[in-house]
Biopython code that builds the backbone (N, CA, C, O; Angstrom):
import numpy as np
from Bio.PDB.StructureBuilder import StructureBuilder

atoms = [
    (1, "MET", "N", (9.287, 12.630, -1.925)),
    (1, "MET", "CA", (8.340, 12.763, -1.385)),
    (1, "MET", "C", (7.246, 11.639, -1.560)),
    (1, "MET", "O", (6.232, 11.525, -0.870)),
    (2, "TYR", "N", (7.638, 10.821, -2.619)),
    (2, "TYR", "CA", (6.402, 9.756, -2.636)),
    (2, "TYR", "C", (6.968, 8.788, -1.439)),
    (2, "TYR", "O", (6.409, 8.133, -0.559)),
    (3, "THR", "N", (8.728, 9.063, -1.922)),
    (3, "THR", "CA", (9.234, 7.631, -0.650)),
    (3, "THR", "C", (8.547, 7.881, 0.734)),
    (3, "THR", "O", (7.876, 7.055, 1.352)),
    (4, "PHE", "N", (8.870, 9.337, 1.162)),
    (4, "PHE", "CA", (8.907, 10.119, 3.055)),
    (4, "PHE", "C", (6.736, 9.270, 2.732)),
    (4, "PHE", "O", (6.062, 9.057, 3.740)),
    (5, "LEU", "N", (6.129, 8.971, 1.308)),
    (5, "LEU", "CA", (4.510, 8.496, 2.288)),
    (5, "LEU", "C", (4.920, 7.079, 2.354)),
    (5, "LEU", "O", (4.800, 6.563, 3.465)),
    (6, "ILE", "N", (5.436, 6.249, 1.283)),
    (6, "ILE", "CA", (5.834, 4.676, 1.746)),
    (6, "ILE", "C", (5.935, 5.001, 2.973)),
    (6, "ILE", "O", (5.143, 4.557, 3.804)),
    (7, "VAL", "N", (6.819, 5.740, 3.256)),
    (7, "VAL", "CA", (7.972, 4.925, 4.854)),
    (7, "VAL", "C", (6.686, 5.143, 5.725)),
    (7, "VAL", "O", (6.308, 4.176, 6.386)),
    (8, "LEU", "N", (5.895, 6.443, 5.801)),
    (8, "LEU", "CA", (5.170, 6.332, 7.029)),
    (8, "LEU", "C", (4.012, 5.113, 6.570)),
    (8, "LEU", "O", (3.417, 4.723, 7.575)),
    (9, "HIS", "N", (3.762, 4.737, 5.884)),
    (9, "HIS", "CA", (2.296, 3.870, 5.186)),
    (9, "HIS", "C", (2.652, 3.000, 5.834)),
    (9, "HIS", "O", (1.928, 2.962, 6.829)),
    (10, "VAL", "N", (3.730, 1.874, 5.867)),
    (10, "VAL", "CA", (4.694, 1.077, 7.151)),
    (10, "VAL", "C", (4.357, 1.908, 8.044)),
    (10, "VAL", "O", (3.380, 1.442, 8.629)),
    (11, "ILE", "N", (4.692, 3.043, 8.524)),
    (11, "ILE", "CA", (4.689, 3.060, 10.463)),
    (11, "ILE", "C", (3.270, 2.623, 10.822)),
    (11, "ILE", "O", (2.789, 1.647, 11.398)),
    (12, "VAL", "N", (2.688, 3.975, 10.131)),
    (12, "VAL", "CA", (1.154, 3.742, 10.789)),
    (12, "VAL", "C", (0.856, 2.068, 10.258)),
    (12, "VAL", "O", (0.304, 1.510, 11.206)),
    (13, "SER", "N", (0.935, 1.610, 9.713)),
    (13, "SER", "CA", (0.536, -0.307, 9.446)),
    (13, "SER", "C", (0.816, -0.746, 10.234)),
    (13, "SER", "O", (-0.055, -1.312, 10.894)),
    (14, "ILE", "N", (2.403, -0.785, 10.757)),
    (14, "ILE", "CA", (2.596, -1.395, 12.218)),
    (14, "ILE", "C", (2.318, -0.492, 13.167)),
    (14, "ILE", "O", (2.783, -0.728, 14.282)),
    (15, "LEU", "N", (1.660, 0.516, 13.015)),
    (15, "LEU", "CA", (1.113, 1.178, 14.728)),
    (15, "LEU", "C", (-0.254, 0.476, 14.453)),
    (15, "LEU", "O", (-1.289, 0.760, 15.057)),
    (16, "LEU", "N", (-0.188, -0.102, 13.857)),
    (16, "LEU", "CA", (-2.268, -0.396, 13.419)),
    (16, "LEU", "C", (-2.223, -1.672, 13.836)),
    (16, "LEU", "O", (-2.856, -1.838, 14.879)),
    (17, "ILE", "N", (-1.775, -2.509, 13.461)),
    (17, "ILE", "CA", (-1.220, -4.115, 13.931)),
    (17, "ILE", "C", (-1.072, -4.476, 15.950)),
    (17, "ILE", "O", (-1.592, -5.184, 16.812)),
    (18, "VAL", "N", (0.453, -2.969, 15.730)),
    (18, "VAL", "CA", (-0.172, -3.234, 17.423)),
    (18, "VAL", "C", (-1.443, -2.400, 18.803)),
    (18, "VAL", "O", (-1.816, -2.763, 19.919)),
    (19, "VAL", "N", (-1.756, -1.102, 17.867)),
    (19, "VAL", "CA", (-3.250, -1.263, 19.061)),
    (19, "VAL", "C", (-3.808, -1.740, 18.730)),
    (19, "VAL", "O", (-4.691, -1.943, 19.563)),
    (20, "ILE", "N", (-4.102, -2.487, 17.332)),
    (20, "ILE", "CA", (-5.182, -3.590, 17.315)),
    (20, "ILE", "C", (-4.626, -5.190, 17.795)),
    (20, "ILE", "O", (-5.031, -6.352, 17.749)),
    (21, "LEU", "N", (-3.907, -4.726, 18.085)),
    (21, "LEU", "CA", (-3.134, -6.768, 19.371)),
    (21, "LEU", "C", (-3.550, -6.380, 20.151)),
    (21, "LEU", "O", (-4.130, -7.299, 20.729)),
    (22, "MET", "N", (-3.774, -4.827, 21.038)),
    (22, "MET", "CA", (-2.869, -4.630, 22.780)),
    (22, "MET", "C", (-4.983, -4.482, 22.953)),
    (22, "MET", "O", (-5.504, -4.688, 24.049)),
    (23, "GLN", "N", (-5.584, -4.228, 22.078)),
    (23, "GLN", "CA", (-7.190, -4.598, 22.562)),
    (23, "GLN", "C", (-7.546, -5.980, 23.552)),
    (23, "GLN", "O", (-7.218, -7.149, 23.349)),
    (24, "SER", "N", (-8.249, -5.464, 24.561)),
    (24, "SER", "CA", (-8.989, -7.131, 24.740)),
    (24, "SER", "C", (-10.293, -7.170, 24.065)),
    (24, "SER", "O", (-11.258, -6.455, 23.794)),
    (25, "SER", "N", (-9.626, -8.919, 23.868)),
    (25, "SER", "CA", (-10.888, -9.421, 23.729)),
    (25, "SER", "C", (-11.553, -10.508, 24.244)),
    (25, "SER", "O", (-11.013, -11.064, 25.200)),
    (26, "LYS", "N", (-12.674, -10.977, 23.808)),
    (26, "LYS", "CA", (-13.077, -12.152, 24.821)),
    (26, "LYS", "C", (-11.581, -13.301, 25.288)),
    (26, "LYS", "O", (-11.775, -13.966, 26.306)),
    (27, "GLY", "N", (-10.234, -13.493, 24.593)),
    (27, "GLY", "CA", (-9.581, -13.861, 25.478)),
    (27, "GLY", "C", (-8.361, -13.209, 26.622)),
    (27, "GLY", "O", (-7.841, -13.698, 27.625)),
    (28, "GLY", "N", (-8.195, -11.769, 25.870)),
    (28, "GLY", "CA", (-7.738, -10.834, 26.724)),
    (28, "GLY", "C", (-7.270, -10.329, 26.402)),
    (28, "GLY", "O", (-7.209, -9.115, 26.598)),
    (29, "GLY", "N", (-6.498, -11.159, 25.529)),
    (29, "GLY", "CA", (-5.650, -10.145, 24.276)),
    (29, "GLY", "C", (-4.102, -9.603, 24.784)),
    (29, "GLY", "O", (-3.693, -10.240, 25.754)),
    (30, "LEU", "N", (-3.481, -8.889, 24.453)),
    (30, "LEU", "CA", (-2.497, -8.101, 25.802)),
    (30, "LEU", "C", (-2.503, -6.603, 25.933)),
    (30, "LEU", "O", (-1.640, -5.730, 26.034)),
    (31, "SER", "N", (-3.830, -6.650, 25.891)),
    (31, "SER", "CA", (-3.660, -5.358, 26.774)),
    (31, "SER", "C", (-3.780, -5.476, 28.744)),
    (31, "SER", "O", (-4.283, -4.563, 29.397)),
    (32, "GLY", "N", (-3.383, -6.375, 29.198)),
    (32, "GLY", "CA", (-2.791, -6.389, 29.969)),
    (32, "GLY", "C", (-1.479, -6.108, 30.932)),
    (32, "GLY", "O", (-1.081, -6.120, 32.097)),
    (33, "THR", "N", (-1.103, -5.842, 29.535)),
    (33, "THR", "CA", (0.334, -5.609, 29.321)),
    (33, "THR", "C", (0.430, -3.489, 30.002)),
    (33, "THR", "O", (1.456, -2.907, 30.356)),
    (34, "PHE", "N", (-0.697, -3.028, 29.959)),
    (34, "PHE", "CA", (-1.106, -1.791, 31.159)),
    (34, "PHE", "C", (-1.160, -2.513, 32.587)),
    (34, "PHE", "O", (-0.776, -1.675, 33.403)),
    (35, "GLY", "N", (-1.454, -3.635, 33.192)),
    (35, "GLY", "CA", (-1.806, -3.187, 34.482)),
    (35, "GLY", "C", (-2.894, -2.897, 34.952)),
    (35, "GLY", "O", (-3.344, -1.975, 34.272)),
    (36, "GLY", "N", (-3.814, -3.261, 36.013)),
    (36, "GLY", "CA", (-5.403, -3.213, 36.295)),
    (36, "GLY", "C", (-5.748, -2.473, 36.934)),
    (36, "GLY", "O", (-6.847, -2.633, 37.465)),
    (37, "ALA", "N", (-5.043, -1.404, 37.173)),
    (37, "ALA", "CA", (-5.274, 0.684, 38.543)),
    (37, "ALA", "C", (-4.066, 0.576, 37.381)),
    (37, "ALA", "O", (-4.249, -0.633, 37.237)),
    (38, "ALA", "N", (-3.122, 0.824, 36.557)),
    (38, "ALA", "CA", (-2.573, 1.427, 36.152)),
    (38, "ALA", "C", (-3.230, 1.897, 35.085)),
    (38, "ALA", "O", (-3.142, 3.058, 34.687)),
    (39, "SER", "N", (-4.107, 0.771, 34.436)),
    (39, "SER", "CA", (-4.559, 1.639, 33.198)),
    (39, "SER", "C", (-5.944, 2.950, 33.062)),
    (39, "SER", "O", (-6.324, 3.765, 32.221)),
    (40, "THR", "N", (-6.320, 2.525, 34.405)),
    (40, "THR", "CA", (-7.367, 3.777, 35.034)),
    (40, "THR", "C", (-6.351, 4.835, 35.180)),
    (40, "THR", "O", (-6.949, 5.873, 34.900)),
    (41, "ALA", "N", (-5.264, 5.085, 35.439)),
    (41, "ALA", "CA", (-4.836, 5.912, 35.576)),
    (41, "ALA", "C", (-4.683, 6.636, 35.213)),
    (41, "ALA", "O", (-5.323, 7.622, 35.576)),
    (42, "VAL", "N", (-3.724, 6.733, 34.216)),
    (42, "VAL", "CA", (-3.587, 6.578, 33.064)),
    (42, "VAL", "C", (-4.532, 6.835, 31.864)),
    (42, "VAL", "O", (-4.540, 7.853, 31.173)),
    (43, "PHE", "N", (-5.264, 5.834, 31.739)),
    (43, "PHE", "CA", (-5.748, 6.170, 30.622)),
    (43, "PHE", "C", (-7.284, 6.643, 30.576)),
    (43, "PHE", "O", (-7.839, 6.845, 29.497)),
    (44, "GLY", "N", (-8.188, 6.870, 32.275)),
    (44, "GLY", "CA", (-9.437, 7.450, 32.981)),
    (44, "GLY", "C", (-10.227, 6.275, 32.797)),
    (44, "GLY", "O", (-9.925, 5.252, 32.182)),
    (45, "GLY", "N", (-10.985, 6.475, 33.238)),
    (45, "GLY", "CA", (-12.443, 6.279, 34.662)),
    (45, "GLY", "C", (-12.879, 4.544, 33.513)),
    (45, "GLY", "O", (-13.425, 3.551, 33.994)),
    (46, "ARG", "N", (-12.373, 4.699, 31.819)),
    (46, "ARG", "CA", (-13.254, 3.391, 30.854)),
    (46, "ARG", "C", (-11.925, 2.515, 31.035)),
    (46, "ARG", "O", (-12.122, 1.308, 30.892)),
    (47, "GLY", "N", (-10.015, 3.067, 31.450)),
    (47, "GLY", "CA", (-9.527, 2.193, 31.024)),
    (47, "GLY", "C", (-8.685, 2.526, 29.489)),
    (47, "GLY", "O", (-8.699, 3.549, 28.805)),
    (48, "ALA", "N", (-7.871, 1.033, 29.256)),
    (48, "ALA", "CA", (-7.947, 1.989, 28.123)),
    (48, "ALA", "C", (-8.296, 1.010, 26.672)),
    (48, "ALA", "O", (-7.648, 0.419, 25.808)),
    (49, "GLY", "N", (-9.352, 1.193, 26.927)),
    (49, "GLY", "CA", (-10.728, -0.035, 25.963)),
    (49, "GLY", "C", (-11.110, 1.290, 24.843)),
    (49, "GLY", "O", (-11.112, 1.204, 23.615)),
    (50, "SER", "N", (-11.336, 2.167, 25.438)),
    (50, "SER", "CA", (-11.499, 3.813, 24.837)),
    (50, "SER", "C", (-10.387, 4.565, 24.503)),
    (50, "SER", "O", (-10.536, 5.216, 23.469)),
    (51, "PHE", "N", (-9.454, 4.662, 24.987)),
    (51, "PHE", "CA", (-7.610, 5.717, 24.447)),
    (51, "PHE", "C", (-8.073, 4.192, 23.211)),
    (51, "PHE", "O", (-8.998, 4.172, 22.399)),
    (52, "LEU", "N", (-7.133, 3.188, 23.474)),
    (52, "LEU", "CA", (-6.910, 2.217, 22.403)),
    (52, "LEU", "C", (-8.548, 2.706, 21.055)),
    (52, "LEU", "O", (-8.341, 3.547, 20.181)),
    (53, "SER", "N", (-9.683, 2.151, 21.154)),
    (53, "SER", "CA", (-10.568, 1.951, 19.919)),
    (53, "SER", "C", (-9.955, 3.397, 19.183)),
    (53, "SER", "O", (-9.516, 3.401, 18.033)),
    (54, "LYS", "N", (-10.017, 4.778, 20.184)),
    (54, "LYS", "CA", (-9.758, 6.110, 19.137)),
    (54, "LYS", "C", (-8.611, 5.673, 18.791)),
    (54, "LYS", "O", (-8.890, 4.479, 18.676)),
    (55, "VAL", "N", (-7.418, 5.760, 18.516)),
    (55, "VAL", "CA", (-6.291, 5.536, 18.376)),
    (55, "VAL", "C", (-6.057, 4.015, 17.135)),
    (55, "VAL", "O", (-5.205, 3.686, 16.309)),
    (56, "THR", "N", (-7.110, 3.565, 17.546)),
    (56, "THR", "CA", (-7.461, 2.337, 16.449)),
    (56, "THR", "C", (-8.072, 3.058, 14.908)),
    (56, "THR", "O", (-7.790, 2.789, 13.741)),
    (57, "VAL", "N", (-8.959, 4.009, 15.468)),
    (57, "VAL", "CA", (-9.940, 4.600, 14.773)),
    (57, "VAL", "C", (-8.570, 5.752, 13.620)),
    (57, "VAL", "O", (-8.169, 5.864, 12.461)),
    (58, "SER", "N", (-8.439, 6.143, 14.543)),
    (58, "SER", "CA", (-7.286, 7.357, 13.951)),
    (58, "SER", "C", (-6.032, 6.253, 13.399)),
    (58, "SER", "O", (-6.367, 5.975, 12.247)),
    (59, "LEU", "N", (-5.707, 6.066, 13.482)),
    (59, "LEU", "CA", (-4.730, 4.805, 12.768)),
    (59, "LEU", "C", (-5.234, 4.130, 11.608)),
    (59, "LEU", "O", (-4.421, 3.639, 10.825)),
    (60, "ALA", "N", (-6.804, 4.015, 11.332)),
    (60, "ALA", "CA", (-7.196, 3.116, 10.158)),
    (60, "ALA", "C", (-7.381, 4.185, 9.171)),
    (60, "ALA", "O", (-6.873, 4.185, 8.050)),
    (61, "PHE", "N", (-8.326, 5.319, 9.775)),
    (61, "PHE", "CA", (-8.141, 6.198, 8.497)),
    (61, "PHE", "C", (-7.172, 6.895, 7.939)),
    (61, "PHE", "O", (-6.924, 7.073, 6.746)),
    (62, "ALA", "N", (-6.453, 7.411, 9.224)),
    (62, "ALA", "CA", (-4.674, 8.004, 8.445)),
    (62, "ALA", "C", (-4.280, 6.379, 7.367)),
    (62, "ALA", "O", (-3.890, 6.782, 6.271)),
    (63, "PHE", "N", (-4.284, 5.348, 7.393)),
    (63, "PHE", "CA", (-4.311, 4.045, 6.440)),
    (63, "PHE", "C", (-4.998, 4.013, 5.072)),
    (63, "PHE", "O", (-4.733, 3.689, 3.915)),
    (64, "MET", "N", (-6.004, 4.507, 5.777)),
    (64, "MET", "CA", (-6.542, 4.728, 4.246)),
    (64, "MET", "C", (-6.076, 5.770, 3.454)),
    (64, "MET", "O", (-5.628, 5.625, 2.316)),
    (65, "VAL", "N", (-6.187, 6.868, 4.082)),
    (65, "VAL", "CA", (-5.705, 8.131, 3.700)),
    (65, "VAL", "C", (-4.759, 7.860, 2.663)),
    (65, "VAL", "O", (-5.034, 7.481, 1.525)),
    (66, "LEU", "N", (-3.547, 8.095, 3.170)),
    (66, "LEU", "CA", (-2.434, 7.085, 2.963)),
    (66, "LEU", "C", (-2.522, 6.292, 1.593)),
    (66, "LEU", "O", (-1.905, 6.601, 0.574)),
    (67, "ALA", "N", (-3.335, 5.288, 1.726)),
    (67, "ALA", "CA", (-3.609, 4.653, 0.384)),
    (67, "ALA", "C", (-3.676, 4.478, -0.863)),
    (67, "ALA", "O", (-3.108, 3.889, -1.783)),
    (68, "ILE", "N", (-5.302, 5.765, -0.442)),
    (68, "ILE", "CA", (-5.843, 6.996, -1.905)),
    (68, "ILE", "C", (-5.036, 7.629, -1.675)),
    (68, "ILE", "O", (-5.858, 8.527, -1.861)),
    (69, "VAL", "N", (-3.862, 8.303, -1.348)),
    (69, "VAL", "CA", (-3.331, 9.025, -2.235)),
    (69, "VAL", "C", (-2.065, 8.435, -2.328)),
    (69, "VAL", "O", (-1.666, 8.889, -3.401)),
    (70, "ILE", "N", (-1.340, 7.847, -1.971)),
    (70, "ILE", "CA", (-0.220, 7.530, -2.912)),
    (70, "ILE", "C", (-0.578, 6.178, -4.355)),
    (70, "ILE", "O", (0.302, 5.972, -5.190)),
    (71, "GLY", "N", (-2.088, 5.322, -4.424)),
    (71, "GLY", "CA", (-2.686, 4.874, -5.127)),
    (71, "GLY", "C", (-2.595, 5.711, -5.939)),
    (71, "GLY", "O", (-1.775, 5.303, -6.761)),
    (72, "LEU", "N", (-3.011, 6.826, -6.263)),
    (72, "LEU", "CA", (-3.781, 8.127, -6.827)),
    (72, "LEU", "C", (-2.375, 8.802, -7.006)),
    (72, "LEU", "O", (-2.202, 8.610, -8.210)),
    (73, "TRP", "N", (-1.001, 9.628, -6.461)),
    (73, "TRP", "CA", (0.369, 9.797, -6.820)),
    (73, "TRP", "C", (0.563, 8.636, -7.486)),
    (73, "TRP", "O", (0.297, 8.771, -8.680)),
    (74, "GLY", "N", (0.957, 7.434, -7.160)),
    (74, "GLY", "CA", (1.449, 6.344, -8.167)),
    (74, "GLY", "C", (1.394, 6.565, -9.238)),
    (74, "GLY", "O", (2.385, 6.831, -9.918)),
    (75, "ASN", "N", (-0.718, 6.473, -10.011)),
    (75, "ASN", "CA", (-0.513, 6.478, -11.416)),
    (75, "ASN", "C", (-0.130, 7.915, -11.812)),
    (75, "ASN", "O", (1.088, 8.074, -11.719)),
    (76, "ALA", "N", (-0.735, 8.913, -12.189)),
    (76, "ALA", "CA", (-0.356, 9.760, -11.971)),
    (76, "ALA", "C", (1.178, 10.017, -12.395)),
    (76, "ALA", "O", (1.546, 10.667, -13.374)),
    (77, "SER", "N", (2.025, 9.341, -11.410)),
    (77, "SER", "CA", (3.029, 10.052, -12.125)),
    (77, "SER", "C", (4.121, 7.743, -12.998)),
    (77, "SER", "O", (5.144, 7.496, -13.636)),
    (78, "GLU", "N", (3.505, 7.268, -12.671)),
    (78, "GLU", "CA", (3.824, 5.934, -13.752)),
    (78, "GLU", "C", (4.080, 6.498, -14.902)),
    (78, "GLU", "O", (3.791, 7.693, -14.833)),
    (79, "GLY", "N", (4.567, 6.142, -16.129)),
    (79, "GLY", "CA", (4.325, 6.292, -17.319)),
    (79, "GLY", "C", (2.524, 4.958, -17.780)),
    (79, "GLY", "O", (1.786, 4.212, -17.137)),
    (80, "THR", "N", (2.662, 5.398, -19.158)),
    (80, "THR", "CA", (1.003, 4.905, -18.910)),
    (80, "THR", "C", (2.332, 4.430, -20.052)),
    (80, "THR", "O", (3.111, 5.348, -20.307)),
    (81, "GLY", "N", (2.569, 3.301, -20.618)),
    (81, "GLY", "CA", (3.528, 1.453, -21.322)),
    (81, "GLY", "C", (3.742, 0.877, -20.628)),
    (81, "GLY", "O", (3.277, 0.665, -19.508)),
    (82, "SER", "N", (4.278, 0.620, -21.014)),
    (82, "SER", "CA", (4.727, -0.448, -20.164)),
    (82, "SER", "C", (6.374, -0.758, -19.811)),
    (82, "SER", "O", (7.056, 0.163, -20.259)),
    (83, "ILE", "N", (6.918, -1.448, -19.361)),
    (83, "ILE", "CA", (8.455, -1.362, -18.872)),
    (83, "ILE", "C", (8.350, -2.008, -19.733)),
    (83, "ILE", "O", (8.617, -1.270, -20.682)),
    (84, "VAL", "N", (8.020, -3.417, -20.283)),
    (84, "VAL", "CA", (9.028, -4.688, -20.796)),
    (84, "VAL", "C", (9.109, -3.912, -22.347)),
    (84, "VAL", "O", (10.176, -4.191, -22.894)),
    (85, "ARG", "N", (8.598, -3.384, -22.832)),
    (85, "ARG", "CA", (8.099, -3.140, -24.210)),
    (85, "ARG", "C", (8.978, -1.840, -24.612)),
    (85, "ARG", "O", (9.103, -1.597, -25.812)),
    (86, "GLU", "N", (9.574, -1.021, -23.685)),
    (86, "GLU", "CA", (10.394, -0.065, -23.203)),
    (86, "GLU", "C", (11.327, -0.350, -23.278)),
    (86, "GLU", "O", (12.162, 0.553, -23.230)),
    (87, "LYS", "N", (11.803, -1.730, -23.439)),
    (87, "LYS", "CA", (13.413, -2.495, -22.948)),
    (87, "LYS", "C", (12.962, -2.706, -24.101)),
    (87, "LYS", "O", (13.284, -1.893, -24.967)),
    (88, "ALA", "N", (12.367, -3.483, -24.356)),
    (88, "ALA", "CA", (12.575, -4.592, -25.642)),
    (88, "ALA", "C", (13.005, -3.132, -27.553)),
    (88, "ALA", "O", (13.497, -3.240, -28.676)),
    (89, "GLN", "N", (12.560, -2.363, -26.935)),
    (89, "GLN", "CA", (12.453, -0.840, -28.101)),
    (89, "GLN", "C", (13.957, -0.132, -28.146)),
    (89, "GLN", "O", (14.689, 0.089, -29.110)),
    (90, "GLU", "N", (14.192, 0.227, -26.269)),
    (90, "GLU", "CA", (15.406, 0.072, -26.469)),
    (90, "GLU", "C", (16.420, -0.364, -26.701)),
    (90, "GLU", "O", (17.515, 0.175, -26.541)),
    (91, "SER", "N", (16.081, -1.850, -27.287)),
    (91, "SER", "CA", (17.415, -2.891, -27.566)),
    (91, "SER", "C", (17.780, -3.181, -28.813)),
    (91, "SER", "O", (18.781, -3.675, -29.330)),
    (92, "GLY", "N", (16.242, -2.562, -29.375)),
    (92, "GLY", "CA", (16.227, -2.893, -30.450)),
    (92, "GLY", "C", (16.176, -4.578, -30.876)),
    (92, "GLY", "O", (16.916, -5.098, -31.711)),
    (93, "GLN", "N", (15.101, -5.286, -30.077)),
    (93, "GLN", "CA", (14.181, -5.673, -30.341)),
    (93, "GLN", "C", (12.842, -6.254, -30.969)),
    (93, "GLN", "O", (12.531, -7.277, -31.579)),
    (94, "LEU", "N", (12.131, -4.984, -30.477)),
    (94, "LEU", "CA", (11.017, -4.726, -30.985)),
    (94, "LEU", "C", (11.294, -3.424, -31.315)),
    (94, "LEU", "O", (12.045, -2.727, -30.632)),
    (95, "SER", "N", (10.521, -2.888, -32.714)),
    (95, "SER", "CA", (10.372, -2.421, -33.691)),
    (95, "SER", "C", (9.026, -1.378, -33.342)),
    (95, "SER", "O", (7.923, -1.923, -33.314)),
    (96, "PRO", "N", (9.099, 0.035, -33.088)),
    (96, "PRO", "CA", (7.638, 1.189, -33.193)),
    (96, "PRO", "C", (6.892, 0.185, -33.769)),
    (96, "PRO", "O", (7.515, -0.693, -34.368)),
    (97, "MET", "N", (5.654, 0.124, -33.715)),
    (97, "MET", "CA", (4.938, -0.424, -35.330)),
    (97, "MET", "C", (4.422, 0.555, -35.964)),
    (97, "MET", "O", (3.218, 0.757, -35.804)),
    (98, "THR", "N", (5.234, 1.467, -36.896)),
    (98, "THR", "CA", (4.029, 2.058, -38.200)),
    (98, "THR", "C", (3.407, 2.027, -39.292)),
    (98, "THR", "O", (2.839, 0.943, -39.159)),
    (99, "PRO", "N", (3.110, 2.385, -40.213)),
    (99, "PRO", "CA", (2.307, 2.175, -41.339)),
    (99, "PRO", "C", (2.924, 1.050, -41.559)),
    (99, "PRO", "O", (2.706, 0.030, -40.905)),
    (100, "GLU", "N", (4.004, 1.165, -42.792)),
    (100, "GLU", "CA", (4.769, 0.487, -43.371)),
    (100, "GLU", "C", (5.077, -0.235, -41.629)),
    (100, "GLU", "O", (5.057, 0.766, -40.913)),
    (101, "ASN", "N", (5.287, -1.235, -40.895)),
    (101, "ASN", "CA", (5.728, -1.681, -41.083)),
    (101, "ASN", "C", (4.648, -3.084, -40.538)),
    (101, "ASN", "O", (4.966, -4.238, -40.250)),
    (102, "ILE", "N", (3.664, -2.594, -40.548)),
    (102, "ILE", "CA", (2.045, -3.135, -40.704)),
    (102, "ILE", "C", (1.743, -3.861, -41.073)),
    (102, "ILE", "O", (1.357, -4.967, -40.693)),
    (103, "GLU", "N", (1.960, -2.956, -42.668)),
    (103, "GLU", "CA", (1.866, -3.430, -44.128)),
    (103, "GLU", "C", (2.819, -4.392, -44.474)),
    (103, "GLU", "O", (2.793, -4.539, -45.697)),
    (104, "GLN", "N", (3.814, -5.258, -43.832)),
    (104, "GLN", "CA", (5.428, -5.278, -43.935)),
    (104, "GLN", "C", (4.795, -7.070, -43.515)),
    (104, "GLN", "O", (4.662, -8.240, -43.875)),
    (105, "THR", "N", (4.613, -6.122, -42.565)),
    (105, "THR", "CA", (3.846, -8.115, -41.306)),
    (105, "THR", "C", (3.114, -8.292, -42.358)),
    (105, "THR", "O", (3.686, -8.901, -43.262)),
    (106, "GLU", "N", (1.394, -7.772, -42.675)),
    (106, "GLU", "CA", (0.986, -9.171, -42.916)),
    (106, "GLU", "C", (1.582, -9.180, -43.977)),
    (106, "GLU", "O", (1.247, -10.362, -43.912)),
    (107, "THR", "N", (2.174, -9.065, -44.975)),
    (107, "THR", "CA", (1.451, -9.295, -46.220)),
    (107, "THR", "C", (2.532, -10.068, -46.107)),
    (107, "THR", "O", (2.238, -11.056, -46.780)),
    (108, "GLU", "N", (3.871, -10.270, -45.562)),
    (108, "GLU", "CA", (5.141, -11.779, -44.660)),
    (108, "GLU", "C", (4.757, -13.284, -45.093)),
    (108, "GLU", "O", (4.262, -13.904, -44.152)),
    (109, "PRO", "N", (4.856, -13.944, -46.165)),
    (109, "PRO", "CA", (4.713, -15.318, -45.386)),
    (109, "PRO", "C", (5.469, -15.677, -44.366)),
    (109, "PRO", "O", (6.680, -15.459, -44.327)),
    (110, "THR", "N", (4.684, -16.371, -43.280)),
    (110, "THR", "CA", (5.307, -17.335, -42.313)),
    (110, "THR", "C", (6.003, -18.220, -42.779)),
    (110, "THR", "O", (5.387, -18.386, -43.832)),
    (111, "THR", "N", (7.239, -19.292, -42.835)),
    (111, "THR", "CA", (7.049, -20.371, -42.869)),
    (111, "THR", "C", (7.855, -21.131, -42.003)),
    (111, "THR", "O", (9.081, -21.239, -42.011)),
    (112, "GLU", "N", (6.978, -21.675, -41.212)),
    (112, "GLU", "CA", (6.718, -23.341, -39.836)),
    (112, "GLU", "C", (6.695, -24.743, -40.738)),
    (112, "GLU", "O", (6.244, -25.310, -41.734)),
    (113, "ASN", "N", (7.548, -24.833, -39.574)),
    (113, "ASN", "CA", (8.117, -26.637, -40.368)),
    (113, "ASN", "C", (7.398, -28.118, -39.137)),
    (113, "ASN", "O", (7.612, -29.300, -39.404)),
]
sb = StructureBuilder()
sb.init_structure("model")
sb.init_model(0)
sb.init_chain("A")
sb.init_seg("    ")
for serial, (resi, resn, name, xyz) in enumerate(atoms, 1):
    if name == "N":
        sb.init_residue(resn, " ", resi, " ")
    sb.init_atom(name, np.array(xyz, "f"), 0.0, 1.0, " ", f" {name:<3s}", serial, name[0])
structure = sb.get_structure()
């Protein structure tokens, strides 16, 4: 399910980028790809601008909701520890700190040259 949400988030992101690029700006943008009269017939009297604005808002809302859901789900499914620490403990390079280990660490003298 987590992988599905990530894939859906990527698809929504790509669609959002495309829809934003298709909107007309002062320079014209890519909105001319629909054609002059064809856009009126397909998208209604106001043309593609109104339709693309609604699609942009919808995709932006979906993007934000998916980002929040993925963020919350990711935090809940991951452990609270560090993967570096876990790997070091598995290989024996780092032993878990017990009260005996802490006392030995504090009393051992260090010899540095």
